[in-house]
C-alpha positions in Angstrom: 20.4 -17.8 -13.2 20.7 -14.0 -13.0 17.7 -12.3 -11.6 16.8 -8.6 -11.2 14.8 -6.9 -8.4 13.1 -3.6 -8.3 10.6 -1.8 -6.1 8.0 0.7 -7.5 5.2 2.9 -6.2 5.1 4.1 -2.6 7.5 2.7 -0.1 6.1 0.5 2.7 7.7 -1.3 5.6 8.4 -4.9 4.7 10.1 -4.3 1.3 13.6 -4.7 2.7 12.9 -8.0 4.4 11.5 -9.2 1.1 14.7 -8.0 -0.8 16.9 -9.7 1.8 14.9 -13.0 1.5 15.1 -13.0 -2.3 18.8 -12.3 -2.2 19.6 -15.0 0.3 17.4 -17.6 -1.3 18.9 -16.9 -4.7 22.4 -17.0 -3.3 21.7 -20.4 -1.8 21.0 -21.6 -5.3 24.2 -20.0 -6.7 22.3 -17.3 -8.6 23.3 -13.7 -9.1 21.0 -10.9 -8.1 20.9 -7.4 -9.5 19.0 -4.6 -7.8 17.7 -1.8 -10.0 17.4 1.6 -8.4 14.2 3.7 -8.5 11.9 1.1 -10.0 11.3 1.1 -13.7 12.8 4.6 -13.9 16.2 3.1 -13.1 15.9 0.5 -15.9 14.9 3.2 -18.4 17.9 5.3 -17.4 20.4 2.6 -18.4 22.3 2.6 -21.6 23.9 -0.9 -21.8 26.8 0.6 -23.8 27.5 3.1 -21.0 29.0 1.4 -17.9 28.5 4.6 -15.9 24.8 4.5 -16.5 24.7 0.8 -15.5 26.6 1.5 -12.3 24.4 4.5 -11.4 21.1 2.6 -11.8 21.9 -0.9 -10.7 24.1 -2.9 -8.4 24.8 -6.4 -7.2 22.8 -7.6 -4.3 24.9 -10.0 -2.1 24.5 -11.9 1.1 26.8 -9.4 2.9 25.2 -6.4 1.2 21.7 -7.2 2.5 22.8 -7.9 6.1 20.5 -6.1 8.6 18.2 -4.4 6.0 15.2 -6.4 7.3 15.2 -4.1 10.3 14.8 -1.0 8.1 11.7 0.5 6.7 11.4 1.8 3.1 13.5 0.2 0.4 17.2 0.2 -0.1 16.6 0.1 -3.9 14.6 3.4 -3.7 11.5 3.8 -5.8 9.5 5.7 -8.4 6.0 5.6 -9.9 7.2 5.4 -13.5 5.4 3.2 -16.0 7.6 2.8 -19.1 4.5 2.7 -21.3 3.5 6.3 -20.4 6.8 8.2 -20.4 7.2 11.4 -22.5 9.2 9.6 -25.2 6.4 7.1 -25.7 6.0 3.4 -24.9 9.5 2.3 -23.9 8.8 -1.4 -23.3 11.3 -2.3 -26.0 14.0 -0.4 -24.3 13.3 -2.1 -21.0 13.6 -5.5 -22.7 16.8 -4.5 -24.4 18.4 -3.4 -21.2 17.4 -6.6 -19.3 18.7 -8.7 -22.2 22.0 -6.8 -22.4 22.6 -7.2 -18.7 21.9 -10.9 -18.9 18.8 -10.8 -16.7 17.0 -14.1 -16.9 14.0 -13.2 -14.7 12.6 -10.1 -12.9 11.1 -10.1 -9.4 9.1 -6.9 -9.1 7.8 -5.5 -5.8 5.0 -3.0 -6.2 1.4 -2.0 -6.1 -1.2 -1.7 -8.8 0.8 0.5 -11.2 4.1 -1.4 -10.9 2.6 -4.8 -11.2 0.4 -3.8 -14.2 3.6 -3.1 -16.2 5.1 -6.4 -14.8 2.1 -8.2 -16.3 2.7 -6.4 -19.6 6.4 -7.4 -19.5 5.4 -11.0 -18.9 3.1 -10.9 -21.9 6.1 -10.0 -24.0 7.8 -13.2 -22.9 9.9 -12.0 -20.0 10.1 -14.2 -17.0 8.4 -12.2 -14.2 7.4 -12.9 -10.6 5.4 -10.1 -8.9 5.2 -9.4 -5.2 2.2 -7.3 -4.1 2.9 -4.4 -1.7 0.6 -1.5 -0.7 -0.5 -0.3 2.7 -4.0 0.1 1.2 -4.1 -3.7 0.7 -6.0 -3.2 -2.5 -4.2 -5.4 -5.1 -6.8 -7.7 -6.6 -5.8 -11.4 -6.4 -4.3 -11.5 -3.0 -5.8 -11.1 0.5 -2.7 -9.5 1.8 -0.1 -7.0 0.6 3.2 -6.2 2.2 2.9 -3.0 4.3 -0.7 -3.3 5.3 -0.2 -4.5 8.9 2.4 -1.9 9.8 0.2 0.9 8.3 -2.7 -0.3 10.5 -0.5 -0.6 13.6 1.0 2.9 13.0 -2.5 4.3 12.6 -3.9 2.7 15.8 -1.0 4.1 17.8 -1.4 7.6 16.4 -5.2 7.6 16.8 -4.9 6.6 20.5 -2.1 9.0 21.2 -4.2 11.8 19.7 -7.0 11.1 22.1 -5.1 12.9 24.9 -5.2 16.2 23.0 -8.7 15.8 21.7 -10.0 14.9 25.2 -8.1 17.7 26.8 -9.7 20.3 24.6 -13.1 18.5 24.5 -13.2 18.5 20.7 -14.1 16.1 17.9 -11.0 14.5 16.4 -10.9 13.7 12.7 -8.0 11.5 11.5 -7.5 11.1 7.8 -5.7 7.9 6.7 -4.3 7.0 3.3 -6.6 4.9 1.2 -7.6 6.2 -2.2 -9.8 3.4 -3.6 -10.2 1.0 -0.7 -11.2 1.9 2.9 -9.8 -1.3 4.4 -7.0 0.4 6.3 -9.3 3.0 7.8 -11.9 0.3 8.6 -9.5 -1.9 10.5 -7.6 0.9 12.2 -10.8 2.6 13.2 -12.2 -0.7 14.6 -9.0 -1.6 16.5 -8.7 1.9 18.0 -12.4 1.8 18.8 -13.2 5.2 17.4 -16.7 6.5 17.4 -17.2 6.6 13.6 -15.3 5.5 10.5 -15.9 6.8 7.0 -14.5 4.6 4.2 -13.8 5.2 0.6 -16.6 2.9 -0.6 -19.5 4.8 1.2 -20.1 8.5 0.7 -20.6 10.5 4.0 -24.0 12.0 4.4 -23.3 14.9 6.8 -27.0 15.2 7.8 -26.5 11.7 9.4 -22.8 11.7 10.3 -22.5 15.0 12.1 -25.5 14.5 14.5 -24.0 11.1 15.3 -20.6 12.7 16.2 -22.4 15.3 18.3 -24.2 12.5 20.1 -20.9 10.6 20.6 -19.3 13.7 22.1 -22.3 14.5 24.4 -22.6 11.0 25.7 -18.9 10.7 26.5 -18.1 11.6 30.1 -14.8 13.0 28.8 -16.7 15.2 26.3 -14.9 14.3 23.1 -15.4 12.0 20.0 -13.1 10.4 17.4 -13.7 9.9 13.7 -11.5 8.2 11.1 -11.9 8.9 7.4 -10.2 7.5 4.3 -8.5 10.0 2.0 -10.6 8.6 -0.8 -13.9 9.1 0.9 -16.4 11.4 -0.5 -19.0 13.7 1.0 -22.5 13.4 -0.3 -23.5 16.4 -2.4 -19.9 17.4 -3.2 -18.8 17.3 -6.8 -16.8 14.2 -7.5 -13.2 14.9 -8.4 -11.8 11.5 -9.0 -8.9 12.8 -10.9 -7.5 14.6 -7.9 -6.8 11.3 -6.1 -4.5 10.2 -9.0 -2.2 13.1 -8.0 0.2 13.2 -5.1 -1.0 15.0 -2.0 1.2 18.0 -2.7 -0.2 18.4 -6.2 -3.9 18.5 -5.2 -5.6 21.8 -5.4 -8.3 21.2 -2.7 -7.9 20.4 0.9 -8.3 16.8 2.0 -11.6 15.3 2.8 -10.7 15.2 6.5 -10.4 18.9 6.6 -13.6 19.4 4.6 -15.4 17.3 7.1 -13.8 19.2 10.0 -15.0 22.5 8.5 -18.5 21.2 8.2 -18.5 19.9 11.8 -17.4 23.3 13.1 -20.0 25.2 10.9 -22.9 23.0 12.0 -22.1 22.4 15.6 -19.8 25.2 16.5 -17.6 22.6 18.0 -13.8 22.7 18.0 -12.2 20.1 15.8 -8.7 18.5 15.9 -7.8 17.5 12.3 -4.9 15.2 11.6 -3.6 13.7 8.4 -1.3 10.8 9.2 -0.2 10.5 5.6 3.4 9.3 5.2 3.8 8.5 8.9 1.6 5.4 8.2 4.4 4.0 5.9 7.3 5.3 7.9 9.7 3.4 10.1 10.6 -0.3 10.5 8.1 -3.1 9.7 6.1 -4.8 12.3 6.4 -8.6 12.9 3.6 -9.4 10.4 5.2 -7.5 7.5 8.6 -8.9 8.3 7.1 -12.4 8.2 5.2 -11.9 4.9 8.1 -10.1 3.3 10.4 -13.0 4.1 7.9 -15.5 2.9 6.9 -13.7 -0.3 10.6 -13.3 -1.2 11.3 -17.0 -0.6 8.3 -18.1 -2.6 9.3 -15.9 -5.5 12.7 -17.6 -5.8 11.1 -21.1 -5.3 8.7 -20.4 -8.2 11.6 -19.4 -10.5 13.5 -22.5 -9.4 10.5 -24.6 -10.6 10.4 -22.9 -13.9 7.4 -20.6 -13.3 7.7 -17.4 -15.2 4.5 -15.3 -15.0 3.1 -15.5 -11.5 2.2 -13.2 -8.6 2.8 -14.4 -5.1 -0.3 -14.1 -2.9 -2.0 -15.0 0.4 -5.4 -16.5 0.1 -7.5 -17.5 3.2 -4.3 -17.5 5.2 -2.3 -19.7 2.9 0.7 -18.7 0.7 0.1 -19.4 -2.9 0.5 -17.8 -6.4 -1.8 -16.7 -9.1 -1.3 -15.6 -12.8 0.7 -12.4 -13.0 -2.1 -10.6 -14.8 -4.8 -11.4 -12.2 -4.8 -7.9 -10.9 -6.0 -6.7 -14.3 -9.3 -8.6 -14.0 -10.9 -7.0 -11.0 -10.8 -4.5 -8.1 -10.4 -5.1 -4.4 -12.4 -3.1 -1.9 -14.2 -3.5 1.4 -17.1 -5.9 1.5 -19.5 -3.2 2.7 -22.5 -5.5 3.2 -20.5 -7.9 5.3 -18.1 -5.7 7.2 -19.5 -2.2 7.5 -22.7 -0.6 8.8 -23.3 2.3 6.4 -26.1 3.7 8.6 -23.9 4.2 11.6 -20.4 4.6 10.0 -19.0 1.7 12.0 -17.2 -1.6 11.3 -19.5 -4.6 11.5 -17.3 -7.4 12.5 -19.6 -9.6 14.6 -19.4 -12.5 12.1 -16.1 -14.0 13.2 -16.3 -17.8 12.8 -14.7 -19.0 9.6 -13.2 -15.6 8.8 -9.4 -15.2 8.1 -7.3 -13.2 10.5 -7.5 -10.0 8.4 -10.6 -8.6 6.7 -11.0 -10.2 3.3 
């Protein structure tokens, strides 16, 4: 068996442990492993008749070559957000299949978020053997309770929020921390809860400033240290503002408007005259080495992917459901969306997590 691996979308901690796990488990079976650089972009850049293009965009993954990478963040394969169906030259699915066939790839293991795994499902529908591995710090891939990268992103966020308290308190201001999370507010909800901030605004519930700002003013006034903390998802909206959903599909540098955290900060200052500390954690949430949870899940997902291929499975996505490792059809993510259970986990009137119902719940918020 000769398998290919690639990583697509944004990097997250935990990808390298997964790559190492796949490589070692495949090597134990005597299989060859090929890593493709820069996700689907690397596959598209290969001309099978040109050895130089093959060498520039792929390389053999060996037991020795992946030694120690589990301690590293990011992905040694590098990444891109390219979908071969939407490139400038038109749908290039056929070229991808031709490249994989020419290189003798029997199966692909793809590590990615919604975009990468949607094309993986499309490739599987064309008859290619594909095992998908969900990763995204937003934890919003439908069909799995957990995605690689989520735990580390929450841990990084809690550390940063609590560190920022020293400055916010020293200046007696209102701190507003914006976290990644375009469609789902789960990262903000859990980070805000664990850091015990005063208010958390999630992507699923628009912020009514006539309610939120007086609450923050009350939080600041009632705190002996004279400060308050608020966490907000980058995908959150402010009631009364024009909805610009298209802006969130762009990278942060391409967006014309300032982020929602800064817009909230301006409103707080305008209404209260209070100083504000604004902080976008942005890429720091996904930077650095993985925590213990993402190492463990990365290792487990990688091992499960190889075990599925060894059993002859060919169109599956590895997953965690109710705390148990499992697998679902590779196209599962096409049939729904994953977001915060607002009625069960969030109080929209007070902008706070509502996590008092604990018995019977999994370890993370599902």
